[in-house]
DRENTI-709346 format. One record per residue (C-alpha): residue number from 1; x, y negated, z negated. Coordinates in nm, 4 decimals. Layout:
num_px_py_pz
NUM_X_Y_Z .
...
//
This chain:
num_px_py_pz
1_7.0571_-15.4717_-10.1718 .
2_7.2489_-15.1862_-10.0176 .
3_7.2092_-14.8472_-10.1712 .
4_7.4322_-14.5452_-10.1168 .
5_7.1475_-14.3001_-10.1030 .
6_6.7749_-14.3175_-10.0691 .
7_6.5831_-14.2533_-10.3897 .
8_6.2117_-14.2466_-10.3096 .
9_6.0272_-14.5050_-10.5129 .
10_5.7080_-14.3099_-10.5602 .
11_5.3939_-14.5064_-10.6213 .
12_5.2969_-14.4938_-10.9850 .
13_4.9407_-14.3769_-11.0255 .
14_4.9200_-14.2768_-11.3929 .
15_4.7268_-14.5343_-11.5872 .
16_4.6499_-14.7432_-11.2808 .
17_4.2975_-14.8185_-11.1697 .
18_4.2168_-14.6994_-10.8189 .
19_3.9920_-14.9543_-10.6505 .
20_3.8030_-14.8266_-10.3488 .
21_3.6253_-15.1452_-10.2466 .
22_3.7235_-15.3139_-9.9245 .
23_3.8267_-15.6651_-9.8215 .
24_3.4782_-15.7428_-9.6936 .
25_3.3450_-15.7691_-10.0485 .
26_3.6463_-15.8106_-10.2762 .
27_3.9205_-15.9850_-10.0841 .
28_4.0365_-16.1804_-10.3885 .
29_4.1604_-15.8689_-10.5636 .
30_4.4157_-15.8187_-10.2878 .
31_4.5392_-16.1787_-10.2924 .
32_4.9147_-16.2024_-10.3115 .
33_5.2199_-16.2926_-10.1111 .
34_5.2557_-16.1328_-9.7702 .
35_5.5814_-16.1534_-9.5754 .
36_5.5685_-16.2240_-9.2026 .
37_5.8565_-16.1306_-8.9724 .
38_5.8381_-16.3537_-8.6653 .
39_5.9598_-16.1510_-8.3668 .
40_5.8800_-16.3983_-8.0889 .
41_6.2324_-16.5180_-8.0002 .
42_6.3505_-16.1584_-7.9456 .
43_6.0743_-15.9024_-7.9018 .
44_5.8415_-16.1681_-7.7658 .
45_6.0758_-16.3045_-7.4992 .
46_6.2804_-16.0047_-7.3901 .
47_6.0364_-15.8839_-7.1228 .
48_5.9556_-16.2216_-6.9679 .
49_6.0246_-16.2201_-6.5940 .
50_6.1223_-16.5859_-6.5627 .
51_6.4660_-16.6813_-6.6927 .
52_6.4503_-16.8646_-7.0261 .
53_6.7214_-17.1167_-7.1027 .
54_6.9272_-17.1163_-7.4182 .
55_6.7893_-17.4587_-7.4993 .
56_6.4318_-17.3328_-7.4930 .
57_6.5170_-17.0407_-7.7198 .
58_6.6896_-17.2654_-7.9713 .
59_6.4032_-17.5108_-7.9637 .
60_6.1578_-17.2275_-8.0283 .
61_6.3619_-17.1119_-8.3275 .
62_6.3974_-17.4691_-8.4551 .
63_6.0221_-17.5205_-8.4472 .
64_5.9509_-17.1840_-8.6069 .
65_6.1958_-17.2609_-8.8877 .
66_5.9844_-17.5620_-8.9859 .
67_5.6632_-17.3609_-9.0330 .
68_5.7692_-17.1883_-9.3547 .
69_5.8396_-16.8479_-9.1984 .
70_6.1384_-16.6848_-9.3694 .
71_6.2284_-16.4032_-9.1281 .
72_6.2929_-16.4583_-8.7564 .
73_6.4144_-16.2143_-8.4919 .
74_6.6595_-16.4309_-8.3021 .
75_6.8210_-16.2085_-8.0367 .
76_6.9667_-15.8785_-7.9288 .
77_7.3266_-15.7785_-7.8611 .
78_7.2746_-15.5856_-7.5393 .
79_7.4257_-15.6313_-7.1945 .
80_7.2769_-15.8728_-6.9448 .
81_7.2013_-15.6020_-6.6878 .
82_6.9714_-15.4166_-6.9275 .
83_6.7915_-15.7054_-7.0986 .
84_6.8746_-16.0262_-6.9077 .
85_6.6728_-16.2500_-7.1387 .
86_6.8978_-16.1594_-7.4325 .
87_7.2254_-16.2277_-7.2507 .
88_7.2936_-16.5430_-7.4537 .
89_7.2246_-16.3974_-7.7973 .
90_7.5873_-16.4578_-7.8989 .
91_7.5309_-16.8277_-7.8281 .
92_7.2136_-16.8192_-8.0375 .
93_7.4026_-16.6603_-8.3283 .
94_7.6882_-16.9064_-8.2862 .
95_7.4483_-17.1991_-8.3030 .
96_7.2427_-17.0724_-8.5959 .
97_7.5535_-17.0062_-8.8032 .
98_7.7203_-17.3358_-8.7131 .
99_7.4152_-17.5628_-8.7020 .
100_7.1171_-17.3952_-8.8700 .
101_6.7896_-17.5819_-8.8194 .
102_6.6301_-17.7540_-9.1139 .
103_6.3721_-17.5420_-9.2919 .
104_6.1713_-17.5517_-9.6152 .
105_6.3114_-17.2128_-9.7199 .
106_6.6249_-17.0083_-9.6464 .
107_6.5721_-16.7949_-9.3364 .
108_6.6941_-16.4482_-9.2476 .
109_6.7816_-16.4260_-8.8774 .
110_6.7702_-16.0771_-8.7319 .
111_6.9501_-15.9352_-8.4264 .
112_6.8777_-15.6014_-8.2634 .
113_7.1916_-15.3926_-8.2083 .
114_7.1223_-15.0838_-7.9933 .
115_7.4634_-14.9275_-8.0480 .
116_7.7872_-14.9611_-8.2410 .
117_7.9484_-15.1830_-7.9774 .
118_7.6621_-15.4291_-8.0092 .
119_7.7236_-15.4650_-8.3830 .
120_8.0978_-15.5031_-8.3260 .
121_8.0285_-15.7898_-8.0848 .
122_7.7943_-15.9543_-8.3336 .
123_8.0601_-15.9342_-8.6048 .
124_8.3276_-16.0821_-8.3774 .
125_8.0969_-16.3692_-8.2825 .
126_8.0209_-16.4406_-8.6473 .
127_8.3909_-16.4189_-8.7327 .
128_8.4645_-16.7049_-8.4908 .
129_8.2145_-16.9456_-8.6476 .
130_8.2922_-17.1945_-8.9207 .
131_7.9665_-17.3622_-9.0323 .
132_7.9406_-17.7154_-8.8944 .
133_8.2149_-17.6740_-8.6338 .
134_8.0332_-17.4859_-8.3574 .
135_7.8956_-17.6935_-8.0696 .
136_7.5528_-17.8331_-8.1576 .
137_7.3384_-17.7077_-7.8724 .
138_7.0103_-17.8690_-7.9743 .
139_7.0767_-18.2385_-8.0201 .
140_6.7604_-18.4503_-8.0381 .
141_6.6625_-18.5660_-7.6918 .
142_6.8171_-18.2741_-7.5069 .
143_6.6043_-18.1124_-7.2422 .
144_6.5076_-17.7737_-7.3923 .
145_6.4786_-17.6326_-7.0406 .
146_6.8335_-17.7207_-6.9452 .
147_7.0715_-17.4235_-6.9335 .
148_7.3204_-17.4770_-7.2157 .
149_7.6356_-17.2705_-7.2117 .
150_7.9122_-17.3730_-7.4552 .
151_8.2721_-17.2837_-7.3692 .
152_8.3680_-16.9380_-7.4891 .
153_8.6222_-16.9132_-7.7676 .
154_8.9572_-16.7496_-7.6832 .
155_8.8494_-16.4409_-7.8753 .
156_8.5211_-16.4214_-7.6814 .
157_8.7081_-16.4456_-7.3520 .
158_8.9204_-16.1463_-7.4476 .
159_8.6196_-15.9306_-7.5306 .
160_8.4173_-15.7334_-7.2820 .
161_8.0487_-15.8139_-7.2502 .
162_7.8193_-15.6752_-7.5226 .
163_7.7492_-15.3088_-7.4738 .
164_7.4194_-15.2254_-7.3059 .
165_7.1629_-14.9973_-7.4573 .
166_7.3190_-14.7363_-7.2364 .
167_7.6671_-14.6758_-7.0978 .
168_7.7771_-14.7437_-6.7410 .
169_7.8708_-14.3840_-6.6621 .
170_7.5395_-14.2309_-6.7543 .
171_7.2688_-14.4980_-6.7177 .
172_7.1080_-14.3748_-7.0367 .
173_7.3958_-14.2668_-7.2591 .
174_7.4862_-14.4742_-7.5635 .
175_7.8581_-14.5168_-7.6382 .
176_8.0114_-14.3345_-7.9321 .
177_8.3100_-14.5659_-7.9864 .
178_8.3815_-14.6084_-8.3581 .
179_8.6981_-14.8137_-8.3271 .
180_8.5414_-15.1150_-8.4973 .
181_8.4750_-14.9457_-8.8298 .
182_8.7958_-15.0836_-8.9820 .
183_8.8141_-15.4161_-8.8022 .
184_8.8799_-15.7119_-9.0342 .
185_8.5706_-15.9207_-8.9674 .
186_8.3684_-16.1352_-9.2031 .
187_8.0160_-16.0576_-9.3226 .
188_7.7663_-16.2027_-9.0765 .
189_7.5950_-16.4428_-9.3128 .
190_7.5309_-16.8132_-9.2809 .
191_7.7013_-17.0142_-9.5530 .
192_7.4574_-17.3010_-9.5037 .
193_7.1211_-17.3330_-9.6783 .
194_7.1346_-16.9746_-9.8017 .
195_7.0404_-16.8364_-9.4613 .
196_7.1299_-16.4751_-9.3889 .
197_7.1998_-16.2694_-9.0799 .
198_7.0732_-15.9124_-9.0649 .
199_7.0540_-15.6467_-8.7954 .
200_6.7901_-15.4061_-8.6762 .
201_6.8248_-15.0622_-8.5219 .
202_6.5671_-14.8437_-8.3553 .
203_6.4596_-14.4885_-8.2933 .
204_6.1330_-14.3230_-8.1923 .
205_5.8701_-14.0880_-8.3287 .
206_5.8467_-13.8786_-8.0113 .
207_6.1060_-13.6954_-7.8066 .
208_5.9646_-13.8142_-7.4739 .
209_5.9884_-14.1821_-7.5655 .
210_6.3357_-14.1369_-7.7099 .
211_6.4512_-13.9722_-7.3880 .
212_6.3003_-14.2500_-7.1754 .
213_6.4431_-14.5280_-7.3891 .
214_6.7913_-14.3980_-7.4774 .
215_6.8243_-14.0637_-7.2944 .
216_6.8819_-13.8769_-7.6165 .
217_6.6796_-13.6755_-7.8632 .
218_6.5435_-13.8286_-8.1811 .
219_6.8029_-13.6361_-8.3812 .
220_7.0847_-13.7706_-8.1625 .
221_6.9429_-14.1206_-8.1957 .
222_6.9491_-14.0920_-8.5739 .
223_7.3114_-13.9769_-8.5687 .
224_7.4040_-14.2854_-8.3689 .
225_7.2126_-14.5021_-8.6125 .
226_7.4277_-14.3682_-8.8969 .
227_7.7416_-14.5174_-8.7395 .
228_7.5762_-14.8576_-8.7090 .
229_7.4471_-14.8513_-9.0660 .
230_7.7888_-14.7492_-9.2014 .
231_7.9595_-15.0429_-9.0314 .
232_7.6865_-15.2868_-9.1357 .
233_7.7015_-15.1772_-9.4977 .
234_8.0794_-15.2100_-9.5030 .
235_8.0162_-15.5798_-9.4277 .
236_7.7245_-15.6122_-9.6708 .
237_7.4727_-15.6688_-9.3928 .
238_7.1093_-15.5793_-9.4474 .
239_6.9703_-15.3311_-9.1938 .
240_6.6149_-15.3100_-9.0681 .
241_6.4971_-15.0020_-8.8795 .
242_6.2229_-14.9563_-8.6229 .
243_6.0300_-14.6377_-8.5542 .
244_5.8665_-14.6844_-8.2142 .
245_5.5426_-14.5244_-8.0876 .
246_5.4279_-14.4289_-8.4374 .
247_5.0597_-14.4438_-8.3426 .
248_5.0668_-14.3445_-7.9793 .
249_5.3177_-14.2608_-7.7066 .
250_5.2844_-14.3472_-7.3363 .
251_5.4231_-14.0009_-7.2513 .
252_5.2832_-13.7757_-7.5234 .
253_4.9534_-13.9532_-7.5866 .
254_4.7858_-14.1071_-7.8908 .
255_4.8155_-13.8119_-8.1272 .
256_5.1620_-13.8619_-8.2706 .
257_5.2005_-13.6429_-8.5801 .
258_5.2068_-13.8614_-8.8948 .
259_5.4400_-13.6088_-9.0565 .
260_5.6909_-13.6657_-8.7767 .
261_5.6800_-14.0423_-8.8299 .
262_5.7331_-13.9884_-9.2018 .
263_6.0290_-13.7586_-9.1359 .
264_6.2014_-14.0101_-8.9096 .
265_6.1286_-14.2979_-9.1482 .
266_6.2728_-14.1052_-9.4424 .
267_6.5851_-14.0248_-9.2391 .
268_6.6469_-14.3942_-9.1774 .
269_6.6021_-14.4807_-9.5437 .
270_6.8301_-14.1968_-9.6519 .
271_7.1156_-14.3289_-9.4364 .
272_7.0899_-14.6707_-9.6051 .
273_6.8414_-14.8679_-9.3956 .
274_6.6819_-15.1284_-9.6214 .
275_6.3406_-15.1507_-9.4574 .
276_6.1620_-14.9604_-9.1821 .
277_5.9109_-15.1259_-8.9528 .
278_5.6672_-14.8598_-8.8330 .
279_5.5609_-14.9730_-8.4878 .
280_5.2434_-14.9200_-8.2884 .
281_5.4379_-14.9921_-7.9701 .
282_5.1527_-14.9069_-7.7338 .
283_4.8687_-15.0616_-7.9321 .
284_4.6880_-14.7245_-7.9427 .
285_4.6464_-14.7307_-8.3199 .
286_4.3011_-14.7243_-8.4771 .
287_4.1932_-14.7802_-8.8359 .
288_4.1463_-14.4095_-8.9219 .
289_4.4765_-14.3074_-8.7638 .
290_4.6601_-14.5970_-8.9279 .
291_4.5215_-14.4883_-9.2650 .
292_4.6243_-14.1271_-9.2021 .
293_4.9751_-14.2386_-9.1101 .
294_5.0125_-14.4509_-9.4221 .
295_4.8868_-14.1637_-9.6376 .
296_5.1467_-13.9344_-9.4786 .
297_5.4233_-14.1855_-9.5492 .
298_5.3153_-14.2098_-9.9125 .
299_5.2929_-13.8319_-9.9426 .
300_5.6532_-13.8126_-9.8190 .
301_5.7635_-14.0283_-10.1131 .
302_5.8158_-14.3459_-9.9107 .
303_5.7282_-14.6574_-10.1078 .
304_5.5257_-14.9423_-9.9619 .
305_5.8011_-15.1924_-10.0385 .
306_6.0328_-15.0057_-9.8005 .
307_5.7887_-15.0435_-9.5115 .
308_5.6668_-15.3011_-9.2640 .
309_5.4001_-15.2595_-8.9978 .
310_5.4338_-15.3732_-8.6368 .
311_5.1130_-15.3803_-8.4308 .
312_5.0486_-15.4570_-8.0654 .
313_4.7045_-15.5806_-7.9700 .
314_4.6528_-15.3844_-7.6474 .
315_4.3048_-15.2647_-7.7459 .
316_4.2188_-15.5494_-7.9839 .
317_4.2779_-15.3378_-8.2939 .
318_4.5855_-15.5061_-8.4401 .
319_4.4139_-15.7132_-8.7102 .
320_4.1881_-15.4221_-8.8048 .
321_4.4995_-15.2121_-8.8563 .
322_4.6645_-15.4921_-9.0534 .
323_4.3728_-15.4905_-9.2979 .
324_4.4078_-15.1144_-9.3343 .
325_4.7753_-15.1702_-9.4144 .
326_4.6889_-15.4355_-9.6720 .
327_4.4394_-15.2046_-9.8408 .
328_4.7129_-14.9437_-9.8620 .
329_4.9524_-15.1905_-10.0244 .
330_5.1796_-15.2909_-9.7344 .
331_5.2953_-15.6504_-9.7688 .
332_5.5259_-15.7015_-9.4682 .
333_5.4004_-15.7385_-9.1113 .
334_5.5656_-15.8269_-8.7808 .
335_5.4041_-16.0711_-8.5387 .
336_5.4857_-16.2968_-8.2466 .
337_5.3845_-16.6580_-8.1960 .
338_5.1322_-16.6901_-7.9136 .
339_5.1049_-16.3112_-7.8951 .
340_5.4249_-16.2917_-7.6904 .
341_5.5737_-15.9544_-7.6089 .
342_5.5149_-15.6149_-7.4543 .
343_5.7006_-15.2888_-7.3985 .
344_5.8876_-15.2047_-7.0745 .
345_5.8450_-14.8324_-7.1428 .
346_5.4698_-14.8520_-7.2038 .
347_5.2725_-14.9684_-6.9035 .
348_4.9730_-15.1803_-7.0005 .
349_5.0874_-15.2476_-7.3554 .
350_5.0230_-15.6132_-7.4268 .
351_5.1999_-15.8389_-7.6708 .
352_5.2462_-15.8265_-8.0440 .
353_4.9668_-15.9424_-8.2695 .
354_4.9778_-16.3222_-8.2588 .
355_5.1322_-16.4836_-8.5656 .
356_4.8592_-16.7479_-8.5699 .
357_4.5866_-16.4805_-8.5752 .
358_4.7668_-16.2795_-8.8421 .
359_4.8280_-16.5769_-9.0714 .
360_4.4716_-16.7035_-9.0309 .
361_4.3376_-16.3575_-9.1157 .
362_4.5630_-16.3197_-9.4190 .
363_4.4772_-16.6628_-9.5545 .
364_4.1057_-16.5911_-9.5130 .
365_4.1539_-16.2835_-9.7318 .
366_4.3174_-16.4818_-10.0104 .
367_4.6764_-16.3902_-9.9319 .
368_4.9613_-16.6406_-9.9206 .
369_5.2333_-16.6475_-9.6571 .
370_5.4037_-16.9837_-9.7015 .
371_5.3390_-17.0498_-9.3319 .
372_5.1690_-17.3604_-9.1931 .
373_4.9220_-17.2023_-8.9521 .
374_4.8495_-17.5294_-8.7719 .
375_5.2179_-17.5836_-8.6971 .
376_5.2358_-17.2233_-8.5758 .
377_4.9379_-17.2846_-8.3475 .
378_5.1101_-17.5865_-8.1957 .
379_5.4214_-17.3788_-8.1289 .
380_5.2144_-17.1064_-7.9664 .
381_5.0604_-17.3574_-7.7292 .
382_5.3999_-17.5115_-7.6532 .
383_5.5969_-17.1935_-7.5840 .
384_5.3269_-17.0320_-7.3712 .
385_5.3127_-17.3504_-7.1628 .
386_5.6910_-17.3442_-7.1278 .
387_5.6731_-16.9837_-7.0083 .
388_5.3807_-17.0467_-6.7758 .
389_5.1659_-16.7796_-6.9373 .
390_4.8387_-16.7758_-7.1264 .
391_4.8211_-16.8263_-7.4990 .
392_4.6951_-16.4983_-7.6452 .
393_4.6201_-16.6355_-7.9922 .
394_4.2479_-16.6848_-8.0417 .
395_4.2914_-16.8438_-8.3830 .
396_4.5648_-17.0710_-8.2493 .
397_4.3496_-17.2017_-7.9677 .
398_4.0529_-17.2547_-8.1987 .
399_4.2643_-17.4414_-8.4539 .
400_4.4084_-17.6699_-8.1876 .
401_4.0636_-17.7405_-8.0466 .
402_3.9445_-17.8379_-8.3944 .
403_4.2453_-18.0634_-8.4511 .
404_4.1826_-18.2437_-8.1241 .
405_3.8215_-18.3313_-8.2054 .
//
């Protein structure tokens, strides 16, 4: 639900028993539902060097929808020249609104919008779609590798291409156009199966990364986020925020101040963001530093239910950090099937923690996710084969080997 102002939901400690034991001996006490946000179709694919067809993306989303996952990052409304792999995100949105794949649960599909123009383009695309009337781009028997490009609607032909992360005048300046704030567009929500469409925005915990990514300070980035959130809330769209490099920056090193991360996170929540994913973009996070960060977030009055954690597995610490997050009370984690992903602004940073590994770990600790880990393992093997890259999920490969014996 949208809220006009952020009221910190402080953790209640009076009368509650503090349990200091760890998962290794008392995993059952932490059993409960954990929410997984599958980021493979967006964050996982955006840095791939080989062009990925629309058909392959839709097939990936279709398969993921059948696993029981309830949150999927589906695309990004940025210009082709900045993130070529996301150039057909409008087609993805069009298809998912018009012909949503079958799924055991309603799914929230998320789209990254780096600036106000990106959100305006998303809203216009959604405004053109009447469920069931958009071209069905994933008919059974279609070649998922074939490039599928439906004819543009008259309204789409009149619009310029989605705005890039940066403007064309200054290669790193985000536009400040606010002309779409009063445009009569419909809420971007699927009317079929209870599916929803939400957006995500991003900022950073360090000035150096913010400058490299958007050529603006963190404060300027937050001001730009306010415009996006205002427009989204006027259309009753849920907003997810990302705070990048929360546990290590490729420019400023691993010692990012937890208090700075907490300050930026609180700023996003205060402007109306519904959930903030705190991201270890470089994979530099360790268990002690993850715990210190989570303690700083709690000390700032930020409730666990307003947070998600996003770990990369560069140094093999992602699952360790996930367990630290679970012990702290976090119940939402981002992951990518097959361990897809990386960061163009962080050399050497490998992919996101693999969804198969994360789900297997969570289930072994007594948690429930609603996700069929064997189906997820099959998808990981399929998509990495399609992309011609190795499957980075150890649990996925082990599960498949067991199934084949």
